[in-house]
C-alpha positions in Angstrom: 47.7 52.3 21.0 45.8 49.1 20.0 44.6 46.4 22.4 46.4 43.1 22.8 46.8 40.5 20.1 44.9 38.2 22.3 41.9 40.5 23.0 38.8 41.0 20.9 40.0 44.1 19.1 43.6 43.5 17.7 45.9 46.4 16.9 47.0 47.1 13.4 50.4 45.6 14.0 49.0 42.2 14.9 45.7 42.1 13.1 46.6 39.6 10.4 48.0 37.2 13.0 45.1 37.4 15.5 42.2 36.6 13.3 42.9 33.0 12.6 39.9 30.9 13.7 39.8 27.7 15.7 39.6 24.5 13.7 37.9 21.2 14.3 40.1 18.1 14.7 38.5 14.8 13.6 40.1 11.4 14.3 38.3 9.2 11.7 38.6 5.6 12.7 42.4 6.1 13.4 44.6 3.1 14.0 48.4 3.0 14.4 50.9 0.1 14.3 54.6 0.1 14.6 57.0 -2.5 13.2 58.5 -4.7 16.0 60.6 -7.8 15.6 59.3 -8.4 12.0 55.7 -8.0 13.1 53.3 -5.0 13.5 52.7 -3.9 17.1 49.2 -2.3 17.1 49.0 0.6 19.5 45.7 2.2 18.5 42.5 0.8 17.0 39.5 2.6 15.6 39.8 5.9 17.4 36.8 7.9 16.2 36.2 11.3 17.9 36.0 15.0 16.9 37.1 18.0 18.8 34.9 20.9 17.9 36.3 24.4 17.1 37.4 26.1 20.3 36.9 23.1 22.4 39.3 21.8 25.0 39.6 18.0 24.9 41.7 16.1 27.4 43.0 12.6 26.4 43.5 10.2 29.4 44.8 6.7 29.5 47.5 4.4 30.9 51.1 4.8 29.8 51.9 3.5 26.4 48.3 3.5 25.1 48.9 5.9 22.3 47.9 9.3 23.7 51.0 11.0 22.4 50.7 9.1 19.1 47.3 10.7 18.5 48.8 14.2 19.0 51.7 13.4 16.7 49.2 12.3 14.0 47.2 15.5 14.4 50.4 17.6 14.1 51.5 15.6 11.0 54.6 14.4 12.9 53.4 10.8 12.4 51.0 9.0 10.1 48.0 6.8 11.0 48.2 3.2 9.8 44.5 3.2 9.4 41.8 5.9 9.1 42.8 9.5 8.9 43.0 12.8 10.8 41.2 15.8 9.5 41.7 19.4 10.6 38.8 21.7 9.5 37.6 18.9 7.3 41.0 18.7 5.4 43.2 15.6 5.8 46.5 16.1 7.6 49.4 15.3 5.3 52.8 16.1 6.6 53.7 18.6 9.3 50.6 20.8 9.5 51.0 24.6 9.9 47.5 24.9 11.4 48.9 23.2 14.6 51.4 24.1 17.3 52.7 21.7 19.8 54.0 22.1 23.4 55.7 19.1 25.0 56.4 18.1 28.6 59.9 19.4 28.3 60.1 23.1 27.3 62.8 22.4 24.6 64.1 26.0 24.7 67.3 26.8 22.9 69.8 27.5 25.8 71.8 30.1 23.9 68.7 32.2 23.1 66.8 34.5 25.4 63.2 33.9 26.4 62.2 36.5 23.9 64.1 35.0 21.0 62.9 31.5 21.9 59.3 32.8 21.5 60.3 34.5 18.2 61.0 31.0 16.8 57.3 30.2 16.8 56.3 33.2 14.7 54.9 32.4 11.2 56.7 33.6 8.2 55.7 36.8 6.4 55.7 39.1 9.5 57.8 42.2 9.6 60.1 42.7 12.5 57.7 45.3 14.0 54.7 42.9 13.7 56.7 40.1 15.2 57.8 42.2 18.1 54.2 43.3 18.8 53.1 39.7 18.9 55.9 38.6 21.2 55.2 41.6 23.5 51.6 40.5 23.8 52.4 36.9 24.4 55.1 37.6 27.0 52.6 39.9 28.8 50.0 37.2 28.7 52.2 34.5 30.2 53.8 36.9 32.7 57.3 36.8 31.4 57.8 40.4 30.3 60.3 41.1 33.1 62.2 37.9 32.1 62.3 38.4 28.3 66.0 38.9 28.2 66.9 35.9 30.4 68.3 32.7 29.0 66.6 29.4 29.9 69.2 28.5 32.6 68.3 31.7 34.5 64.6 31.0 34.9 62.5 28.4 36.7 60.9 25.3 35.2 57.5 26.9 35.4 58.8 30.0 33.6 60.4 27.8 30.9 57.0 26.1 30.3 55.4 29.5 30.1 57.9 30.4 27.4 57.2 27.1 25.6 53.5 27.9 25.6 54.1 31.4 24.3 56.3 30.0 21.5 53.5 27.7 20.5 50.9 30.5 20.6 53.2 32.7 18.5 52.2 30.6 15.5 48.6 31.6 16.2 47.5 28.0 15.7 44.0 26.9 14.8 44.8 23.8 17.0 47.1 23.7 20.1 48.4 20.3 21.0 49.7 19.9 24.5 51.5 16.7 25.4 51.8 16.5 29.2 52.9 20.1 29.3 52.8 20.4 33.1 53.9 16.8 34.0 57.4 17.7 35.1 56.4 20.6 37.4 55.9 20.7 41.1 52.3 20.6 42.4 51.9 24.3 43.1 53.4 25.4 39.8 51.3 22.9 38.0 48.1 24.4 39.4 49.3 27.9 38.4 50.0 26.7 34.9 46.5 25.2 34.7 45.1 28.6 35.6 47.4 30.2 33.1 46.2 27.9 30.3 42.6 28.9 31.1 43.5 32.5 30.9 45.3 31.9 27.5 42.3 30.0 26.1 39.8 32.7 27.2 42.0 35.3 25.4 42.8 33.2 22.4 40.1 30.4 22.1 41.9 28.0 19.9 41.0 24.3 19.8 43.1 22.4 22.5 44.0 18.8 22.6 45.6 18.0 26.0 47.3 14.7 26.8 47.5 14.2 30.6 47.8 11.5 33.2 46.1 13.8 35.8 42.4 13.2 36.2 41.9 16.4 38.2 43.7 18.4 35.6 41.5 17.0 32.9 38.4 17.9 34.9 39.6 21.4 35.5 40.5 22.2 32.0 38.5 20.2 29.5 35.1 20.5 28.0 35.2 16.7 27.3 37.6 13.9 28.4 38.4 11.1 26.1 39.6 8.0 27.9 41.7 5.4 26.0 41.8 1.8 27.3 42.7 -1.7 26.3 40.6 -4.9 26.4 43.7 -6.9 27.2 47.4 -6.5 28.0 48.5 -6.8 24.4 45.4 -5.3 22.7 45.6 -1.9 21.0 44.0 1.0 22.8 40.7 2.4 21.7 38.2 4.8 23.2 36.8 3.5 26.5 34.5 6.5 27.1 34.0 10.2 26.3 32.8 12.2 29.2 31.5 15.8 29.1 32.5 18.1 32.0 29.7 20.5 33.0 30.2 24.0 34.2 32.0 27.1 33.0 35.7 27.5 33.7 37.4 28.2 36.1 35.7 25.4 38.0 35.6 24.9 41.8 38.2 22.2 42.6 36.1 21.2 45.6 32.9 20.7 43.5 30.9 17.6 44.3 30.0 17.2 40.6 33.7 17.0 39.7 34.3 14.6 42.6 31.7 12.3 41.1 33.2 12.6 37.6 36.6 11.9 39.1 35.3 8.6 40.5 33.9 7.7 37.1 37.1 8.5 35.3 39.3 6.6 37.7 37.0 3.6 37.3 37.4 3.7 33.5 41.2 3.8 34.2 40.9 0.7 36.4 41.7 2.6 39.6 39.7 2.3 42.8 38.9 5.9 43.7 38.9 5.0 47.4 42.4 3.5 47.4 44.9 5.8 49.1 47.0 5.9 45.9 44.2 7.6 44.1 44.0 10.5 46.5 
């Protein structure tokens, strides 16, 4: 019996899915404007940063600054007004099969079981047996084997997000795009999902772009944190800073180094780290 799809030595049934490599994601002077009242409303300006293959990059910034817009551009769900997005050196044009996306809402089909929702993420060309082997591995990885036959209404919000993550991973993406994937969860479940994401990334080290409002989450999960900011209330957002996070994951949540970085990040976001609301 072969080892897991997500391990270092894939079984015969899953070999052609598990060998896809992680891809770089380059935002090459990206800008984005939306038409509004007969004029263009500029959301992003000159965003220039590259996520290296296998890297976890968190994107922080105030609401409405274009964080999700960047992810949509990487996935090919939206098009940059200026500049371009490249994956593995190739420009993104249309919905890109090299990416998979998980959103804040799990978006599971209510009439399908957890297992069949995960099946929706599988790439074309797999036999039924190959697909079943991939799904088995993913359900085991996210801890949902015992709930595979349940429909979404019969599982918790955290379990639904696990199913959403498994569905995204079923595509075996070179790039995993996560748009506030844990934002709707309670605090304890959110911490558990952060730990799960680290487990998933260690097993299947794809490139991850994570949009989050949570500074502590970014410091726990990311290799680097990209902060978007504006120079004025109506100005488009651009990169305020890019901060590298030292130390191997999982990191000590009580680390003094992370505490110092937290103060820096909050400062870039315009928040006083000593204000009660920042605690």
